[in-house]
C-alpha positions in Angstrom: -3.0 -7.6 -0.7 -0.5 -10.2 -1.3 3.2 -9.9 -0.3 6.1 -10.6 -2.8 7.4 -14.1 -1.7 5.6 -13.7 1.6 8.0 -11.1 2.7 7.2 -8.1 4.6 7.6 -4.8 2.6 10.4 -3.6 4.8 12.3 -6.8 4.6 12.0 -7.2 0.8 15.4 -7.7 -1.0 16.8 -8.2 -4.4 16.8 -12.0 -3.9 13.1 -11.9 -3.3 12.5 -10.0 -6.5 14.7 -12.4 -8.4 12.9 -15.3 -6.9 9.5 -13.8 -7.9 10.6 -13.1 -11.4 12.1 -16.7 -11.9 8.6 -18.2 -11.2 5.8 -19.1 -13.5 3.9 -15.9 -12.8 4.0 -13.3 -15.5 2.2 -10.0 -15.2 -1.0 -10.6 -13.2 -3.9 -9.0 -11.2 -1.3 -7.8 -8.6 2.0 -7.4 -10.6 2.9 -5.2 -13.5 6.6 -4.9 -14.9 7.7 -1.8 -16.6 10.9 -0.7 -18.4 12.8 2.5 -17.4 11.3 4.4 -20.4 7.6 4.0 -19.1 5.6 7.2 -19.8 4.2 9.0 -16.8 0.6 8.8 -18.1 1.0 4.9 -18.5 2.4 4.7 -15.0 -0.5 6.7 -13.6 -2.9 4.5 -15.4 -1.5 1.4 -13.6 -1.6 3.1 -10.2 -5.1 4.2 -10.7 -6.1 0.6 -11.6 -4.4 -1.0 -8.7 -5.9 1.6 -6.3 -9.3 1.1 -7.7 -9.2 -2.7 -7.4 -7.2 -4.8 -4.7 -3.9 -3.1 -4.8 -0.7 -4.2 -6.5 2.9 -3.8 -7.4 4.6 -2.0 -10.2 8.2 -3.0 -10.8 10.2 -0.4 -12.8 13.4 -1.8 -14.3 12.0 -5.1 -15.5 10.9 -6.0 -19.1 8.0 -8.1 -20.2 10.5 -11.2 -20.3 10.7 -10.7 -16.5 14.5 -9.8 -17.0 15.9 -7.1 -14.6 17.3 -4.4 -17.0 17.7 -1.6 -14.4 16.3 1.8 -14.1 17.9 5.2 -14.4 15.3 7.6 -15.5 12.9 7.1 -12.7 13.7 8.1 -9.0 11.5 7.6 -5.8 10.9 11.4 -5.9 9.9 11.4 -9.6 7.4 8.6 -8.9 6.0 10.4 -5.8 5.7 13.6 -7.6 4.0 12.0 -10.7 1.5 10.2 -8.5 0.8 13.4 -6.4 0.4 15.5 -9.4 -1.7 13.1 -11.5 -4.2 11.4 -9.3 -7.2 12.4 -7.3 -7.5 11.5 -4.5 -3.8 10.4 -3.8 -3.8 6.7 -3.1 -1.7 5.1 -0.3 1.5 3.9 -1.9 5.2 3.5 -1.1 8.2 3.3 -3.3 11.3 1.1 -2.6 14.6 1.3 -4.4 16.5 -1.9 -4.6 20.1 -2.0 -5.9 21.2 -4.5 -8.6 24.8 -5.3 -9.4 24.8 -2.8 -12.3 21.8 -0.4 -11.6 18.6 -0.4 -9.5 14.9 -1.3 -9.7 12.0 0.7 -8.2 9.0 -1.1 -6.7 5.8 0.8 -6.2 3.4 -0.8 -3.7 -0.1 0.5 -4.2 -2.6 -0.3 -1.4 -6.3 -1.0 -2.3 -7.9 2.5 -2.1 -10.4 3.3 0.6 -11.5 6.6 -1.1 -12.3 5.4 -4.7 -12.6 6.3 -7.5 -8.9 7.4 -8.1 -9.1 9.5 -11.2 -6.3 10.5 -13.4 -5.5 14.1 -14.3 -6.9 13.4 -17.8 -10.3 12.3 -16.2 -10.0 8.6 -16.6 -10.8 5.9 -13.9 -9.1 2.5 -14.5 -9.6 -1.0 -13.0 -7.3 -4.1 -13.0 -8.7 -7.0 -14.9 -6.4 -10.0 -15.2 -3.0 -8.8 -16.2 -4.1 -5.4 -17.7 -5.6 -2.0 -16.7 -8.6 -0.9 -18.5 -10.7 2.4 -18.3 -14.0 2.0 -16.4 -16.9 2.8 -18.9 -19.8 1.1 -17.2 -21.8 3.1 -14.8 -22.6 0.1 -12.5 -18.9 -0.3 -12.0 -18.4 3.4 -11.1 -21.4 3.0 -8.7 -19.6 0.1 -7.0 -16.7 2.3 -6.5 -18.8 5.0 -4.8 -20.5 2.4 -2.8 -17.1 1.1 -1.6 -16.2 4.7 -0.5 -19.5 5.1 1.3 -19.0 1.9 3.2 -15.4 2.9 4.1 -16.7 6.2 5.4 -19.3 4.5 7.5 -16.8 2.0 9.0 -14.6 4.9 10.0 -17.2 6.9 11.9 
């Protein structure tokens, strides 16, 4: 998975996020921006899609115009609890809080899953296509996810 501005996760700062947002990249295969009022089900849809494809980042506290508006309703704990309670299996993820002058933003880093498919509590399986997350409906795509899981299990033996 790509890094934000080629920075290691542990060294990521507000200036890196601002630089990323000021670039030409809108939401993409690896990045999703959400305002603070994002519903838990919608957040889980994005996490599922990233875990089922190649991983990615969700930045909460940024609008679709790539403006930092801040985040007060979501916390690291709420994100972690929502993911743990709403996805099976639980993907590898991390949450980072970055303070802004007036608030904070939260960045969720979701790794490409090694144990797909990642299924929501409502039974949906999502994939990332371009800048959106869509339910998987074709059986061959589900078969590919199970093949990936089998291949990963064989590698780890």
